C-alpha positions, 0 to 999 in steps of 0.5 A: 500499499505505497500509495498510502504511505505518509510522513508526519512530523518525520514519522513514517506512517504505513497509511494516514488512518489512526483511531482517535484517543478515547475510542479505541482504548489501547487496541486490545478489544479490537484485535478480534476483528483485524490485526492492529498492523493494518492501522497507520497508528493508534492514538491511545486513551488519554493518559494522566499522571495519575490513575483517574476513575473518570466521571460518574455515569451516566456519561455517554448518550446517543444523539441524532448523528452523534453522541455525547460523552463525559467519560472524564479521562478514565485511565490507569495512569502513566505508569501503568500505560508504560508498564502494561500497555506499551510492551503489548502495543510494540508488538503490533507493528503500528505507530504509537501516539500518546495522548497526554493530559495534565490539570496543570503545566507542570503535570503535562511537563512531567508526563512528557518527561516520563515518555521520553525514554519510551518507544512512543512515536508522537506525543499528542497534548490534549489542551482541552482539559481543565487547567486548575491554576487558570480557575477551571479554564481550558488551556486550548481556549487562551492563546497565551496559556496554549502557547505556554504549555506548548513551549513547556512540554516541547522543552521537556521532550525530543519527540514530535509534539502534536497539540490537540485543539478545542473547537470551543473557541472564538478563533481556532486559528489564533490558538493554532498560530500560538502553539506553532510559534511555541514549538508545536510540530503539528496540530490535530483538530477537532476535539468534541464540541460542548453540548447538552441534552435533557431528558424531558421526562425527568427534567434532568440532563441525559449526562450526570456531568450535565454537559459533555463532548459532541462527536460523530457525523454531526460535527463533521462540517465543523471539523472540515471548516476548522481544519481548512482554516488552520491548514491555511494559517500555519506551516506545520502539518494538521491531523484532521478528525471530528465525525469522520465515518467513511473513506469519502469523509477522509478524502474530504477532510484531507482536501481541506488540509489534513495530512492524516485522519483520526477516526473516533465515534464511527468505531463505536457504530462499526468497529471496522470503520478504520480499516474500510476507510483505508481500503477505500483510500487505496481504491480511491488512489487507484481509481484516480491514478494518484501515486500517494494520498498526500497528493490531495492534501489541501487541494480544495478550490474555494469559490 
């Protein structure tokens, strides 16, 4: 599948399709369907410094063309990831992206430092998580704070650093330019949109946390728009996500400017979604005489 080989931040991926963080765990549950070596890479479950139990349930709810979640970064902590999950992942012949989240800049730095000696190929810094020292604001909604945490983490690691951007902002291009200026090697977007639904029988929100992140096909047009805007505002590569559910979606978001694609909510509906997208991209290249899928990146022709 040489048509699908890509270089992303100096890392060679066999194809540009990657299950998104939080939707694929560490891949163990999906090996019954296909070998993980089929995938370009895996963005593993969001990893925090210490073990987190996550938010109380109900914390997932289906919505028209999507889903709401407020799982709350449930995970075993970075030490368990390194000691238990990494050895297994290293046998799967695919790229490993470590998604990290900290409540403070210091936590993010410590996480990156702990991953420095590991075989992780890329670090994805989630700046959509609470920043306790900033009064509960998210790193990703403030240009200055986004830049500060990016610079601090970049200084703590020699690994390629990709910063995951929040769509819950007025101008995502300003955030993207700030993290680029502070050393980010790439950006990934979009994370979930903040949403809410109410059960009219009980009068209570459907999620115990009241609000949650909206993902799935409902957010895809927003993702395409933001990827296009960011790709035209920065020089670093973009990894696109947000409602990608088919190979046609993957082509579309790559035409908007994404060099690689993450697939999230679609996996819950169809575990085979990532490999179907890979096969679809391969056939698309054959049908259109495309030597390499990277040739379509950013080829949209605005009116």
